[in-house]
Structure formats: structure tokens, C-alpha cells
C-alpha positions as MATLAB code, in Angstrom:
seq = 'MRHTPADLVFTGGPVLTLDAARSRATTVAVTGERVTAVGHDEVRELIGPRTEVVDLAGKLLIPGFQDAHVHPVSAGIELARCDLTGTRTAADTLAAVRAYADAHPGQEWITGGGWSMEAFDGGSPTRDLLDRVVPDRPVYLPNRDHHGAWVNTRALVLAGITRDTPDPADGRIERDALGEPTGLLQEGAMDLVGRHTPRSTPAERRAALLRAQAHLHSYGITAWQDAIVGSFGSMDDPADAYLAAARDGSLTARVVGALWWDRERGAEQIPELVEKRRELSHGRFRAGSVKIMQDGVAETGTAALLGPYLDACGCATANSGTSFVDPVELRSYVTQLDALGFQAHFHALGDRAVREALDAVRAAREANGWTDTRPHLAHLQIVHPDDIDRFRELGATANIQPLWAAHEPQMDELTIPFLGEERAGRQYPFGALLRSGATVAAGSDWPVSSPDPMHGIHTAVNRITPEEQGPVFLPEQRITLTAAFAAYTAGTAYVNHLDDTGSIRPGALADLAVLDRDPYAGPPEEIGATRVLRTYVGGRRVHDAAS';
ca = [
       0.250   13.447  -46.294;
       3.614   12.757  -44.769;
       3.916   11.319  -41.183;
       6.896   11.629  -38.862;
       7.889    8.042  -37.909;
       7.368    6.993  -34.342;
      10.098    5.882  -32.049;
       8.126    2.879  -30.777;
       5.019    1.050  -32.143;
       3.129   -1.739  -30.318;
       0.995   -3.791  -32.633;
      -0.567   -7.180  -33.188;
      -2.436   -7.548  -29.989;
      -5.209   -6.150  -27.874;
      -4.802   -2.770  -26.158;
      -6.823   -1.875  -23.017;
      -6.751    1.876  -23.269;
      -8.898    2.743  -20.168;
      -9.861    5.808  -22.147;
     -13.593    6.379  -22.028;
     -13.640    7.443  -25.675;
     -12.268    4.158  -26.937;
     -11.745    1.177  -24.626;
      -9.914   -1.065  -27.076;
      -7.370   -0.757  -29.906;
      -4.667   -2.976  -31.549;
      -1.796   -0.506  -32.292;
      -0.168    2.218  -30.281;
       2.650    4.595  -31.471;
       5.058    6.422  -29.091;
       7.389    9.288  -29.888;
       9.782   10.441  -27.217;
       7.994   10.158  -23.842;
       4.406   10.269  -25.138;
       1.761    8.302  -26.973;
       1.239    9.839  -30.409;
      -1.440    7.604  -31.965;
      -3.856    4.933  -30.816;
      -5.909    2.809  -33.225;
      -5.537   -0.082  -35.593;
      -3.760   -0.702  -38.944;
      -3.725    3.020  -39.749;
      -1.207    3.639  -36.982;
       1.280    1.304  -38.658;
       1.856    4.121  -41.174;
       4.029    5.677  -38.428;
       6.549    2.754  -38.631;
       9.786    4.032  -40.084;
      13.226    2.495  -40.720;
      14.330    3.308  -37.162;
      11.131    2.587  -35.349;
      11.241   -0.176  -32.720;
       8.273   -2.478  -33.385;
       6.933   -4.596  -30.551;
       4.785   -7.420  -31.810;
       2.263   -8.073  -29.005;
       1.411  -11.436  -30.552;
      -1.939  -11.434  -28.926;
      -0.794  -10.261  -25.468;
      -2.453   -7.342  -23.767;
      -0.936   -3.836  -23.559;
      -2.180   -1.713  -20.706;
      -1.379    1.611  -19.011;
       1.340    1.162  -16.380;
       0.004    0.069  -13.024;
       0.194    2.597  -10.150;
       0.188    1.784   -6.457;
      -1.722    4.259   -4.266;
      -0.354    3.135   -0.867;
       3.072    1.388   -0.623;
       6.260    1.372    1.467;
       9.054    0.513   -1.030;
      12.084    1.585    0.964;
      11.141   -0.249    4.084;
      10.160   -3.246    1.987;
      13.543   -3.161    0.244;
      15.266   -3.092    3.599;
      13.232   -5.981    4.835;
      14.147   -8.042    1.763;
      17.767   -7.682    2.772;
      17.193   -8.712    6.343;
      15.285  -11.478    8.070;
      12.400  -11.722    5.629;
       9.513  -13.775    7.004;
       6.905  -12.981    4.441;
       6.933  -16.406    2.928;
       6.384  -18.332    6.258;
       2.958  -19.575    7.203;
       3.465  -21.723   10.334;
       5.161  -21.090   13.687;
       7.731  -23.812   13.000;
       8.594  -22.333    9.546;
       8.854  -18.851   11.057;
      11.134  -19.874   13.870;
      13.253  -21.925   11.491;
      13.598  -18.919    9.249;
      14.692  -16.737   12.194;
      17.276  -19.308   13.310;
      18.626  -19.742    9.860;
      19.073  -15.957    9.392;
      20.690  -15.543   12.809;
      23.135  -18.434   12.113;
      24.033  -16.991    8.744;
      24.727  -13.563   10.311;
      26.696  -14.233   13.474;
      28.160  -10.773   13.545;
      24.901   -8.783   13.529;
      24.222   -7.075   16.860;
      20.494   -7.161   16.287;
      18.193   -9.586   14.298;
      15.737   -7.417   12.537;
      13.449   -7.804    9.521;
       9.832   -8.959    9.778;
       6.737   -9.947    7.869;
       5.507  -12.847   10.031;
       1.804  -13.827    9.854;
      -0.423  -13.612   12.844;
      -2.342  -16.736   11.928;
       0.829  -18.798   12.331;
       0.481  -18.445   16.082;
      -2.301  -19.267   18.588;
      -4.497  -16.205   18.939;
      -2.106  -14.330   16.613;
       0.198  -13.721   19.536;
       3.707  -15.269   19.521;
       5.722  -14.960   22.719;
       9.270  -14.081   23.649;
      10.156  -17.591   24.861;
       9.749  -18.883   21.300;
      12.308  -16.436   20.061;
      14.600  -17.099   23.082;
      14.860  -20.705   21.938;
      16.315  -19.787   18.493;
      18.153  -16.518   19.423;
      19.010  -16.411   23.118;
      22.139  -14.246   22.927;
      21.127  -11.211   20.750;
      18.138   -8.866   20.724;
      15.446   -9.684   18.165;
      12.937   -7.165   16.736;
      10.495   -8.438   14.183;
       7.372   -6.486   13.037;
       4.497   -8.570   11.774;
       3.253   -8.365    8.151;
       0.877   -5.459    8.810;
       3.625   -3.538   10.771;
       1.250   -2.613   13.562;
       2.804   -5.025   15.994;
       6.323   -6.343   16.805;
       7.588   -9.583   18.230;
      10.717   -9.363   20.436;
      12.757  -11.718   22.598;
      13.766  -11.367   26.265;
      17.129   -9.846   25.345;
      15.391   -7.056   23.545;
      13.079   -6.359   26.358;
      15.882   -6.205   28.834;
      17.955   -3.923   26.626;
      14.963   -1.578   26.265;
      14.234   -1.699   30.001;
      10.703   -2.980   29.636;
       9.344   -4.730   32.687;
       5.974   -5.472   34.202;
       6.112   -1.901   35.610;
       6.521   -0.169   32.283;
       3.318    1.676   31.442;
       1.658    1.384   28.057;
       2.274    4.341   25.820;
      -0.712    6.489   24.941;
      -0.844    5.123   21.396;
       0.100    1.502   22.003;
       0.015   -1.537   24.174;
       2.512   -3.942   25.775;
       0.886   -7.384   25.744;
       1.213   -9.054   29.137;
       0.613  -12.498   30.588;
      -1.639  -13.467   33.484;
       1.038  -12.334   35.983;
       1.498   -8.952   34.249;
       4.839   -9.798   32.568;
       5.508   -8.610   29.082;
       4.886  -11.537   26.616;
       7.171  -10.141   23.895;
       4.464   -8.676   21.686;
       4.271   -4.909   21.291;
       1.273   -3.219   19.643;
       1.196    0.102   17.707;
       3.143    2.854   19.557;
       4.642    0.365   22.000;
       6.703   -1.019   19.152;
       8.950    2.028   19.445;
       9.901    1.184   23.025;
      12.225   -1.521   21.470;
      12.362   -0.288   17.894;
      14.182    2.965   18.734;
      17.132    0.796   20.026;
      17.609   -1.076   16.785;
      20.425   -0.023   14.481;
      19.545    2.687   11.959;
      19.977    2.009    8.231;
      22.641    4.121    6.434;
      21.864    6.459    3.561;
      23.624    3.983    1.237;
      21.406    1.127    2.576;
      18.248    3.151    2.046;
      19.225    4.043   -1.530;
      20.019    0.493   -2.359;
      16.719   -0.537   -0.780;
      14.820    1.896   -2.926;
      16.504    0.725   -6.156;
      15.895   -2.873   -5.130;
      12.228   -2.183   -4.522;
      11.890   -0.115   -7.719;
      13.125   -3.013   -9.836;
      10.727   -5.393   -7.961;
       7.761   -3.030   -8.611;
       8.635   -2.415  -12.191;
       8.621   -6.269  -12.653;
       4.960   -6.125  -11.808;
       4.186   -3.454  -14.350;
       4.129   -0.588  -11.735;
       5.357    2.696  -13.186;
       4.264    5.129  -10.396;
       3.278    5.001   -6.683;
       2.531    6.920   -3.552;
       4.920    6.191   -0.653;
       2.648    6.139    2.353;
       5.177    7.320    4.880;
       7.929    9.845    4.096;
       9.388   10.912    7.478;
      10.404    9.325   10.781;
       7.779    7.097   12.268;
       8.656    4.875   15.209;
      11.626    2.676   14.273;
      11.115    3.121   10.530;
      13.848    5.141    8.770;
      12.921    8.179    6.787;
      13.242    7.281    3.010;
      13.340   10.923    1.996;
      17.118   11.092    1.386;
      16.962    7.983   -0.774;
      14.246    9.461   -2.977;
      15.973   12.814   -3.321;
      19.269   11.296   -4.304;
      17.598    8.982   -6.797;
      15.553   11.784   -8.242;
      18.578   14.040   -8.650;
      20.844   11.442  -10.318;
      18.140   10.018  -12.550;
      18.052    6.526  -11.052;
      14.432    7.092   -9.916;
      12.679    5.754  -13.017;
       9.243    5.637  -11.473;
       6.999    8.640  -10.805;
       6.526    8.936   -7.040;
       4.460   10.989   -4.674;
       5.631   11.090   -1.124;
       3.140   11.298    1.715;
       4.843   13.265    4.511;
       4.297   11.750    7.944;
       1.919   13.518   10.255;
       3.369   13.193   13.771;
       0.329   12.145   15.793;
       2.036   13.258   19.031;
       2.116   16.856   17.795;
      -0.265   19.366   16.447;
      -0.619   22.207   13.998;
       2.921   23.462   14.913;
       4.364   20.947   12.528;
       2.606   22.286    9.506;
       5.297   24.873    8.677;
       7.842   22.077    8.765;
       5.741   20.055    6.283;
       5.606   23.051    3.909;
       9.421   23.262    4.032;
       9.815   19.513    3.509;
       7.620   19.710    0.469;
       9.846   22.447   -1.035;
      13.088   20.676   -0.141;
      12.051   17.215   -1.304;
      10.174   17.857   -4.537;
      12.609   17.182   -7.366;
      12.305   15.545  -10.786;
      10.067   12.461  -10.597;
       9.566   12.804   -6.821;
       7.014   15.168   -5.330;
       6.202   15.426   -1.677;
       2.717   16.899   -1.928;
       0.688   14.594    0.324;
       0.364   14.248    4.130;
      -0.155   10.811    5.715;
      -2.475   10.862    8.797;
      -2.806    7.486   10.558;
      -6.183    7.799   12.236;
      -6.413    4.273   13.681;
      -4.793    0.842   13.840;
      -5.849   -2.612   12.682;
      -8.798   -4.819   13.572;
      -6.777   -7.918   14.454;
      -5.187   -6.184   17.402;
      -8.341   -4.268   18.455;
      -6.868   -0.910   17.501;
      -8.967   -0.096   14.388;
     -11.398    2.611   15.525;
     -14.972    1.247   15.571;
     -18.355    3.001   16.082;
     -19.236    0.212   18.591;
     -17.166   -2.081   20.848;
     -15.255   -5.176   19.813;
     -16.572   -8.510   20.940;
     -14.693  -11.031   23.045;
     -14.244  -14.681   22.238;
     -17.658  -15.435   23.714;
     -19.384  -12.856   21.486;
     -20.014  -10.319   24.263;
     -19.281   -6.668   23.964;
     -15.999   -5.499   25.462;
     -14.920   -2.018   26.734;
     -12.625   -1.556   23.635;
     -13.786    0.202   20.489;
     -10.301    0.854   19.155;
      -8.107    3.919   18.973;
      -8.396    7.263   17.227;
      -4.738    8.383   17.124;
      -5.677   11.997   16.267;
      -8.489   13.742   18.189;
     -11.298   13.885   15.630;
     -12.175   17.488   16.341;
      -8.539   18.623   15.998;
      -8.320   16.463   12.865;
     -10.797   18.687   11.140;
      -8.717   21.741   11.929;
      -5.497   20.107   10.764;
      -6.896   18.869    7.506;
      -8.560   22.229    6.722;
      -5.183   24.025    7.207;
      -3.317   21.448    5.159;
      -5.881   21.684    2.443;
      -5.653   25.481    2.304;
      -1.844   25.093    1.726;
      -2.478   22.720   -1.156;
      -1.584   19.460    0.604;
      -3.427   16.269   -0.168;
      -4.681   14.365    2.886;
      -3.826   10.626    2.790;
      -5.661    8.930    5.644;
      -5.099    5.430    7.133;
      -8.678    4.607    8.125;
      -9.655    0.929    8.686;
     -12.516    1.066   11.147;
     -15.940    2.620   10.583;
     -15.293    5.329   13.152;
     -11.932    6.298   11.620;
     -13.535    6.423    8.189;
     -16.287    8.705    9.488;
     -13.753   10.932   11.292;
     -11.686   11.219    8.120;
     -14.633   12.087    5.983;
     -15.774   14.621    8.615;
     -12.330   16.251    8.261;
     -12.622   16.351    4.478;
     -16.075   17.931    4.831;
     -14.663   20.594    7.191;
     -11.974   21.450    4.684;
     -14.488   21.625    1.804;
     -16.787   23.963    3.827;
     -13.842   26.255    4.818;
     -11.770   26.272    1.647;
     -14.164   25.291   -1.134;
     -13.435   22.457   -3.539;
      -9.658   22.714   -3.990;
      -7.805   20.210   -6.213;
      -6.125   18.390   -3.313;
      -7.810   15.065   -4.017;
      -7.925   13.577   -0.473;
      -8.047    9.873   -0.124;
      -8.781    7.287    2.525;
      -6.752    4.012    2.470;
      -7.767    0.547    3.614;
     -11.492    0.998    4.440;
     -11.988   -2.370    6.113;
     -15.292   -1.381    7.592;
     -17.471    1.415    6.228;
     -20.867    2.269    7.713;
     -23.597    2.302    5.017;
     -24.411    5.908    5.898;
     -20.866    6.871    4.820;
     -20.695    5.127    1.455;
     -22.292    7.994   -0.510;
     -20.167   10.583    1.265;
     -17.069    9.612   -0.696;
     -18.764   10.818   -3.940;
     -20.378   13.803   -2.178;
     -17.102   15.000   -0.742;
     -14.790   14.035   -3.634;
     -12.809   11.763   -1.378;
     -11.138    8.816   -3.162;
     -11.552    5.299   -1.861;
      -8.008    3.814   -1.782;
      -8.537    0.079   -1.611;
      -6.106   -2.866   -0.932;
      -7.952   -5.683   -2.659;
      -5.775   -8.555   -1.398;
      -7.258   -8.199    2.093;
     -10.815   -8.733    0.920;
     -10.835  -12.541    1.164;
     -11.295  -15.390    3.534;
      -8.015  -16.378    5.067;
      -6.984  -17.416    8.656;
      -6.311  -13.819    9.767;
      -9.793  -12.806    8.616;
     -11.691  -15.841    9.727;
      -9.933  -16.499   13.049;
      -8.730  -13.127   14.201;
     -11.156  -10.588   12.771;
     -14.715  -11.838   11.988;
     -15.377  -13.301   15.486;
     -14.495  -10.069   17.165;
     -16.495   -7.816   14.856;
     -19.821   -9.716   14.851;
     -21.879  -10.684   11.872;
     -23.328   -7.269   10.965;
     -19.982   -5.375   10.954;
     -18.143   -8.346    9.386;
     -20.615   -8.015    6.516;
     -19.539   -4.413    5.873;
     -15.921   -5.168    5.094;
     -14.064   -3.848    2.077;
     -17.223   -2.626    0.235;
     -15.591   -2.133   -3.180;
     -18.874   -2.826   -5.114;
     -20.925   -0.470   -3.035;
     -18.412    2.281   -3.307;
     -18.268    2.004   -7.131;
     -22.021    1.745   -7.411;
     -22.275    4.976   -5.332;
     -20.170    6.809   -7.839;
     -17.005    7.063   -5.777;
     -13.567    7.412   -7.303;
     -11.560    4.270   -6.471;
      -7.807    3.905   -6.494;
      -5.855    0.731   -5.499;
      -2.657   -0.139   -3.737;
      -0.885   -2.944   -1.943;
       0.621   -1.607    1.233;
       3.642   -3.734    0.441;
       5.440   -5.105    2.465;
       2.204   -5.782    4.273;
       0.954   -7.740    1.272;
       2.174   -8.560   -2.221;
       2.695   -5.643   -4.529;
       1.509   -7.740   -7.575;
      -1.458   -5.756   -9.098;
      -2.726   -8.787  -10.890;
      -3.123  -10.635   -7.634;
      -5.015   -7.593   -6.292;
      -7.169   -7.476   -9.443;
      -7.888  -11.189   -9.185;
      -9.047  -10.754   -5.625;
     -11.205   -7.643   -6.365;
     -13.005   -9.575   -9.167;
     -13.314  -12.943   -7.402;
     -13.163  -11.987   -3.632;
     -10.908  -15.000   -3.388;
      -7.069  -14.685   -3.490;
      -5.134  -16.582   -6.170;
      -3.606  -18.852   -3.546;
      -6.841  -19.607   -1.600;
      -9.621  -21.998   -2.287;
     -12.944  -21.794   -0.463;
     -15.973  -19.543   -0.143;
     -16.288  -16.195   -1.854;
     -15.881  -13.314    0.661;
     -18.997  -11.044    0.472;
     -19.684  -11.778   -3.192;
     -21.971   -8.742   -3.508;
     -18.860   -6.628   -3.265;
     -17.053   -8.047   -6.285;
     -16.201   -5.536   -9.070;
     -15.665   -6.059  -12.764;
     -12.273   -6.687  -14.333;
     -12.310   -3.326  -16.033;
     -13.149   -1.518  -12.792;
     -10.277   -3.271  -11.052;
      -7.819   -2.413  -13.881;
      -9.076    1.183  -13.735;
      -8.444    1.394   -9.963;
      -4.821    0.346  -10.451;
      -4.290    2.747  -13.325;
      -6.543    5.816  -13.881;
      -7.786    5.841  -10.309;
      -4.350    5.979   -8.720;
      -3.189    8.383  -11.494;
      -5.894   10.715  -10.346;
      -4.849   10.403   -6.713;
      -1.240   11.056   -7.613;
      -2.115   14.165   -9.819;
      -0.519   12.359  -12.721;
      -3.259   13.421  -15.075;
      -1.232   12.606  -18.251;
      -0.945    8.906  -17.187;
      -3.358    6.146  -16.329;
      -4.804    5.610  -19.794;
      -3.458    5.063  -23.301;
      -4.395    8.060  -25.413;
      -2.662   10.517  -27.711;
      -0.682   12.977  -25.681;
      -0.442   10.829  -22.556;
       2.914    9.732  -21.165;
       3.963    6.350  -22.484;
       3.852    4.593  -19.095;
       2.887    1.129  -20.262;
       3.009   -2.604  -19.467;
       2.773   -5.699  -21.592;
       1.039   -8.684  -19.987;
       1.629  -12.275  -20.955;
      -1.999  -12.795  -21.896;
      -5.326  -11.068  -22.264;
      -7.128  -11.765  -18.902;
     -10.429  -10.942  -20.570;
     -10.099  -13.946  -22.800;
      -9.848  -16.428  -19.935;
     -11.997  -17.413  -16.885;
     -11.967  -15.116  -13.849;
     -10.309  -17.722  -11.716;
      -7.117  -17.474  -13.942;
      -6.655  -13.680  -13.696;
      -4.042  -13.996  -10.940;
      -1.820  -16.095  -13.108;
      -1.209  -13.132  -15.450;
       2.407  -11.964  -15.519;
       4.172   -8.798  -16.768;
       6.536   -9.199  -19.708;
       7.717   -5.621  -20.179;
       7.319   -2.302  -18.413;
       7.889    1.179  -19.897;
       8.093    4.599  -18.254;
       7.984    7.528  -20.689;
       8.627    5.185  -23.579;
      11.758    3.786  -21.971;
      11.867    0.107  -21.095;
      12.544   -0.367  -17.352;
      11.713   -4.092  -17.143;
      11.977   -6.958  -19.528;
      11.183  -10.448  -18.211;
      13.327  -11.986  -20.963;
      16.501  -10.207  -19.803;
];
């Protein structure tokens, strides 16, 4: 029997297929864009005189990672501006701002972001700190979760924000004891200053996309879902960058765009979303999802909870967070979107937001039947036990961000004390969701946290980040290494409707990554040290650590 030689053969090392029929192999053949054979020595018969042979030398071949919730263009823009993601103390943060401002004397505004709340007392830096390092120009710096922004006095003056400025309906201006703005803006209040910052140009957005794409490929990521495509606050719409890159072939990843649901509008925007889906879907970019931000974040008291937050003394407050979209109207909106074939992509951190999102999915199922829209809920910081089984029952995917499920200052100092023991014990219930039979996908929310899937996998398995030492965070919610790999591959492939990716099997697209080791062969505490050597999309190499 004659065999047509393959274009590419990986051999000499373990292969994690994530295919239920065969979990491990040692040799994989690729012809064109697709995997043509998976097995052992018999696959080597497909090696011909022109076949590229990759000797794995004991290193692990896996399906390409996929990120279910990420913001690459805004991350790429931040990388080129005042990037504060590496700072951990107030002094380091201010030094970085000063250094950037000194290096860019001609910039009208100082923008960027990524500072850590735990670097400042109570998680709340003030304008006077920024005034000391940049007194002459406006400064606008979102924090690492991008639900709050730190500004200086010059920015407040330029935006006309005074003690008499009312809070917007979806945000809060932090104020001191005298009622004066402190320089910290939460949620929708960010836009009071953000709308005055300079807009990026189309060329800058495209450069940011390509910069971010190369960064993601270096972590073995071959596909993702961009969690905001549209205009949201001061964030620039990345749609034109994606469309240009998809048309000229420079978009090497496979991308789903989640179109932004304007929470200040209602169903009248749905025809616009239908038109955007038609206009933007091209090549490797498809705008088939709609992002609905249902609540905020726990650290600022804006995540929507079923009960009130506590104060520093452990007493109940009058605040239980914010539902940005009326929960009754949400059911109607999601039902209409589902009927039009849109996927619903919810931001839901608090247990009330999770329940409201699941109620909306249930309404859509009851009205439309089980369509193949594959709704998913991202973040899931707190899930009430009564709602765990509903993910399986409703076919709603749990979209997890594993790096957040660990003890760190933001968790221990700014979150747990204000949730109380019972609710704090329900955080990031990855194990419970998997045991219930839920489909689980994984993402990073980069630039909120690192896009490195191996760091996320390490944390999902250990409930300790690779950088941290200390107690395990809710150890009963740890998951297995295979389950964590599956969430970053097959789980996100399912969410993205990329059904011919996510596992290594004959006929699947050859979206692959070569790791520098087999994490199964080492102790769990070393998982996070794993690095990616090569990344392939459709059989084409898009990253090589050696080059």
C-alpha cells in the first residue's frame, strides 16, 4: 500500500491529544493545514524526502492553546504606553510613571495602565501622588482589572470634575471626607476623563494587534475570543484592526469577536449588531458573539451579590453591587440575540450576576429551544451552590480565569474581608463545576492578568500562582492537569465554534504547540515553569523560541 508523504511529522516525544478516543501518542503527521495521522512508529511511514521532521526529543506536543476571554488590541496599546503591569509597590508604580513621562516630554496626555490595587492603602491611590510626578500634564491610568482609573488633578480639571459632579448611573467618583474627588474613578465614571484622552489611530491599533498576536503566539495560543469589539468608554474599537489583518492575511490566529452590548441602550441596538456581524466577519475573524457586562468587580464593591458587602468591621453595608443591565430586560435581550444566532458572552463575577445571566440563558432556551449558540459566563468569582448544576442543565459554558483563584494581597486584603467567610469560600469553584458536568473553557482577560496558559494551568491545578508561596486557596476546587489543559484547548474551541481544533486527531486543523517539557513527568509545583518552544496554526509555524 502506497502512502502520500506528509508535509510535516512530529515524532520522538509524547503527544497529548485531548481526544477522548486516544489520550496519548508519539507521532503526528500533518498535510496542508490538517492532521492526517496520529499514532506511533507506523505514522513514520508518511515521512518522505520533502517532509519536515520535528524531533520532539521527549518534549510534549499539544493542541494549540485558545483564550476564551482576552483583550489583545488594548493590551498591545498599553504595552506601547505607560505599562505598569510589572510594578508591585506604590514607590515602584510612581517611579515608572515619572520615568515614562520624562521619556515622553511631548505627549499631551500620559496614558497606559495596569497598576495593582494592593500597592496602595485600601487599594485607592490618590491624585496628589500623581501630581508629585506629573504636575503639568493630565494623567489617566486604568488599574489592572480596568474597572477603575487613577487620574491626577490636571485631568480632573480638564474634564470639569468637581465635588459637585454627580456620579454616573453606572459608576462612582471616589471622594474624600470633604466630598472632593480623590482621583480614583470606578466603572462608568472612568469615561468622564477617559473620553478626553487622545484616540489611537487605525495604524496604532493594527500595530497593537500584531504586537499582541506575536506575544500570544509565543505562549502557544492559536485562537482567542476578543471580549470587547466595539466602543466602550475610553477603549478604542479594535474592529478595524481585525478586519484589516483578516483581509491582508496578517491575522494568523483564529479569532471570534464579542460585539459590545451598550448597557445604556436596549433592544434597538440589535439590528446594528446584526449588521456589524455581517460587515466584520472575514477570513479568520468572525464577529458572532455579543459581550454583556452584567456587573463589576468585588474589590470595588461593584460585583453584583445576592447579599450585601461587609464593611471593615464585618457589618453588613447598604451595597450589594451593581447589575448594569436590568435582569428582566436581560432575559428579553438574550432571547432575541439567541434567536438571531448570536452567542451571549457574559461578564459575571458576583453570585447575583451569575444567577441573572443563567436566568437569561434559561429564558432563551425556553423561547427558542436548544440552539447552537453556546452561551458562556466569564469570571465566575462567586457562584451560589444552587447555581452550579444549572451550567450543565442549561448548556452554559463556565469560562474561567484561573490566575485569579489564589491567595494574593488583592484577594486577602481587598476581597475576602468584605465578602465574609461563607461567600469567600465559594470563590472560583472550578472543581465543583467540573464535577457537576459543566463544560469549562479558560482565558486570561489579558491585560488584566498574564496571558500565559501554563501559569493559568499551574494555578488551576495547585490553587497557588507560580509566583506566590503560601496557603492553597480553597484546595477542594483544584482540578486535574488534564482538565486544565482541556479547558484551554477543547473547552475554548467549543466556545469559539472551532470544532475542528482543540484536539489532535485525524482531520483536525494542525493548530499545535510544542512545550519545552512534559508537565506530567514533573511535580505539580513545577507546571508553571513550562515554556512554549514552537507554535503552529494550520501547519504553519507562527512562533519559534529559537528564532
